[in-house]
N, C-alpha and C positions, 0 to 999 in steps of 0.2 A: 315554352320557355321556363315555366316553373319546374317542370320535370328535369330539364337540363341543369337548372340551378341546384336542385336537390341532389342530383347525381354528383355534381362537382364538389358539393359541400357536405356529402353524406357523413363524413367522419368529423366534421366541424359542428358539434352539437350547439355551441354557443351562437354560431351564425344562423342556424335554423331556428333557434329559439328567439333570436332578435327579430327575424322576419315574421315569425308567428305572432309575436307581441304587436308588431306594427299592423299586421292584417286584422288582428282582433280589435285594435283601436279604430279601424275603419268600419268594421261591420255595423256597429251601432249607428253610424252616420249614413249608411247606404240603404237603398230600398230596391225592390223588384229584382230584375235580372242581375244588376250589379252586386246586390247583396248575396244572391245565390252563388255567383261566381266567387266572391270573397270567401263564403262559407265552404265551397268546394276546395279552394286553395288551403284553407285552414285544416280541412280534413286530411289533405295530402301531406301537409307538414307534420300533423300529429302522427299519421301512419309511419312516416319516415323516422320520427323521433322514437316511436315505440319499437320499430324494427331495430333501431340502433341499440335500444335498451336490451332487447332479447338477444341480440348478437353479443353484447358485452357479457351477458350472463352465461351464454353457451360457448363462447369462444369462436363462434361462426362469423362469417363476413359475407359481403355481397357476392364474392366469387363462388361461394358455395351454391349459388343458384344461377350460375352463368352470368353474374353481374346484374341480376334483376332481383327485385324483392320477391321472396317466395310467396306463392299463392296458397290459399287454404280455403276450405269449405266453411261458409258462414253457418253458424248454428241458428236454428229457428227459435225465436223467443216463445212461440206457442208451446214448445216442448220444455220450457224452463221449469225446474224443480226447486224446492227449498234448498236442497243440497247444492245446486248450482249457484243460487244466490249467496249462500254461505261462503262458497269458494271464491266468488267474485269479490265479496266484501273483504275476505282475508287477503286476496291479492292486492286490492286497493290499499288496505292498511299497510301491507308490506312494501309498497312502492313499486309494484310490478306493472302498473299502468300509468300512462302519462296524464298529468293534471290537464283538464280540459276535454279529455275523452269521457265516455259515458259507459255505465254498466246497467243492465236491466235489473229491476227489483221485483216487478210483477208482470204477469202476462195479460192482466186486465186492469180496468179502472173500477174501483168500488162502486157497486150499483147505488148505494145510498148517496154517494157524492153526485153521481149523474142525476139522480131523482131530485135531490134537494136544490141543487144549483139551477136545474131546469125550472123547477117550481118557483123558486125565489125570483128568478130573472124573467118570469113570464115567457119562457122559451127564447129570450133574446140571446142568452149565452148557451151555445150548443157544446156540450161536453161529450165527445165521442168515447166509446169503450175501446181505448187504446192501451197498449202496454205502458207501464210507468218505468222511466229510467232516471238515473241520477248522475250528476257530474262527479267524477272520481275525486277531485279535490274537495268538494263539499262532503262527500261520504267520509273521506279521511278526517276532515275537520270535525265531523259529528262524533267520530270514534276516538280521537286522540284526547289526551289529558292536558289540562292547564292551557298554555298559550304557545302558539307556533313561533318560529323564528321571526315572522313578519308582525308579531304582536296580535295576531287574530286569536280570539277566544276559542278554545276547543271545548267539546261538550261531554267527553268521557262517557259515551254511550257504547256499551259492549256490543260485540257482534251478535250475541244472543238477544240482546235487547233490541238491536236494529231489526232482527227477524221478527220479534214480537210486535214492533211498531208497524212493520210492513203488513203483517197479518191483521193487526188491530185497526188498520184503515177501513176494514169492512164494518167496524162497530165503533165509530168515534164518539167522544163525549160532546164535542162541539164541531160545527163547521162555521167558519167566520169568513166574511168578505172584508178584506182589508181596504183601506183608503186608496192604496195603489192599484186596486183592481185584481189582486191575486186572492185566490181562495186558499184557506188553511183548514186542515183537519187537526183537531187537538185529540191526541190518542194516548190513553193510559198504557204504561208498561210497568211491570212489577219486578224491578230489580230490588236490591236491598233498601233502596230509598223510596220505593213505590212512587215513581215520578210520572209526569205527563210530558209529551213531546209535541211540538209543532211539526207538522208536515206541510210545507208551503209548496203550492203547485202552480205550474204554468200549463196551459192546454194547447195541444196541436202544434208541436214543434218538429220540423223535419231534421233528421240526422242521417248523414251519409254513413255507409258501412265502415268507412275509415275511422269514424269516431267510436265504434261500438265494441272494440276489444273482442273481435271474433264472432259477434252476433250480427244479424242482418240489419240493414238500415230501414228507414221508413218514417212514418209519422208517429210521434209519441206524446204522451203527457209526461211532464218533467217534474220530479220532486226537486225543487230548488234547494231546499235545505231541510235538515231535521235537527231540532235542538229543544232543550227544556227552557220554557219561558221563565224569566226572573220573577215575575209577578203575574200569574194567570188572570186573576180578577181585574187587575189594573188594565191588562191587555184587552180582556173581553169588553170592558166598558170604556175603552179609549175612544175619544172623539174621532169619528171617521170610520171606525170599525163597526160592522153590523153582524150580529149573530143570525146566521141563516138557519141553524139547526142546533137544538140542545136536547141531549138524551134525557129522557124522563127517569 
């Protein structure tokens, strides 16, 4: 039924976006098989919206593929290069991907993060060596300046600095366990202001290929956001936060 709805309303972007928003509101309230079904529906809607964006840019339409969404080969994340990541960040910044979809940033998880989290948790928190991905909207927020139309603070991190942060995750200044259970790497990057960024992470999240902007789906560790803390020392010593690792 969802496929039929998408076909009927493929040219009505606002209708698809309203349904997507409604499904997202349900996902956090569901568990098990019902949650998986809702996430699958979310992926199908994202794919339809992205296909509509591509068609608007190229002038093509559903009839160009016999009334069906064109198929394409999924790229393997294990073949991801720094040049690929730069291109993905540029596309995200330029609005070529749908907010809510994901782009890969790394083909592996930093070994220091796996080691220190396992050590600190006494093995209770298992961090798999998975590719790291990031939500397109969060990536754009990290790179844009000032404030968005919705009043969200943007973080003015250049694409070059994003690449430095991604590589710098192998050698963080700190690893912190937040009160909300998320782990954070504090990573230095050397733009004109010699700043540090938080890289906030969730572990072991499944993403269908519809979410992945041309890359294969699977299980990923997710970079929830990347931004510069207002007051690093205050954050590090905030009640409820625990320093798991500090670089000597």
